[in-house]
N, C-alpha and C positions, 0 to 999 in steps of 0.2 A: 504493500499499499504505499509506503514511503518513496519506494522508486517511481510510482505511477504519479504521486503529486510532485515529485521534483520535474519529472518530465513535463507535467501540466506547466509548473512555474517557468521552465526556461524555455519552452515553447516559443517561437517568434512572436506570435500574435499577442501573448500575454505580455511580453516585453515591450512592444509596441504600444499596447493599450496603456501600460503603466505610464511609459514615457507622455503619451498624449494627455493624460489626465494630469500629469505633473504641468506640463506646459499650458494646458487648460486652466488650471487654477492660477498660475503665474499670469495668465494673459487677463483673468477676470480681475485680479488685484490692480493691474496695470489700468485696465477699463475703470474700475472703481476711482482711481486716483485721477484719471484724466476728467472724468465726471465732475468729480468734488473738488479738484484743484485748479481745473482750467476751464471747463465750459460753464459750471454753475455761478461761478463768480460775475463774470460779464452778463449772463442772463437775470441775475438778481440784480446788478445794478441798472439794467435797462428796464426792469419792472419796478422801478422805484427803490433802488439800494436795499432789497429785500436779500436778506440770508436764509437761502432756503434750508441749511442744515438746522435753522432755529425756529421753523415753523411748527408750531405743536398745539394742540390743545389740551389742558392738564383737565383731568376727569374729576378733581377733587374741588373744583370751583375757585380755588387761588390763580395768583397771577405770578407767574416766573419769568425773568428776562432771558434764560437761556437754558438749552437741555441740560447742561451741567448743574445748574440749580434745583431743575426737576428732578434728576436723577439722585442729587445729593439728598434731596427731602424724600424720595422714595415714592413719588406720586407716579400713579399710573397715567398715561397720556396718550392721545393719537398724534402720533408722530408723521405729520403731513410731508415735512420738507425730507425726512430720510426715505419715505415711499416716493416721492418724485425723483430724487438722486437715484434710488434704486431701479426705478422705472427707465430712466434715461441710460443707465448703465446696460439693462437688459437689451433695450433697443438697440444700442451701440454694438455690443456683443453678438446679438443677432445678427444686425447687418454685416459685421465683419464676418462671422461664421458662414454666412449665405454665401458672400464673396468667396471665401476660402472653399468651400464645397463646390461651388460653381466652376472655379478656377481648375480646381483638381478633377472635376467631370470632364471637363473640355480636355487637358491633358491626357486623361485615360482613353477618351474617345480617339485621340489622336493615334496614341499607342495600339488600340485595337484595330485601328484602319491600317496600320503599317504592318502588322503582323495578322495576315489573314490565317483563318482556322484551316487545317487540313479536311478535305472532302470527307463526309461520313457516309457517302452514298456513292454508287456506281451504277452503270446502265449495264443489264444483262445483253451480251452479244446476239442472244437467239431471239428473246421477245421484246427486247428495248424497254424492260420495266426497271425502275429504280429500286435497287437493293442494296443492304449493308455493305460497305467494302469488305469486311471481314468473312462474307458469305462464301461458301466454297460450291453451293449449289443454290440454283435459282428457285425460289418457292413458287413462282407462277409457272415456269415452263419445264422445271426439272433438269435444266441444262447444268453439266457437270464441268463446263469450260467458261467459267464466269470470269 
């Protein structure tokens, strides 16, 4: 059982998946930083100097100036700004992934066009029917010289 598990772990697909997962997590962190530190400050400024990270509704009825104060008080809140930032991060990540997959599919299609598959069928010399390449006898006419 240990040997089988070892083979499973070192199989190429498993390693590729692990590398993809690690790069995906790093890329998601990068996108979050892009949204939080590059995109949202100008958007907030255009909308009247709004800091989206501090948009929230405290559910205890009190007023807090920042999320830090809110969290220090331990008050539950609806954090609209965090949700807006996460939504924008998701949209950017989704767009980038769409572009990557689309590019990959284009490259893959070119590779498939460049290397055609070998024929899987041949034509019987006697009856002209299409039969599998590996056939020794034609099932249509029983011709043994296919």
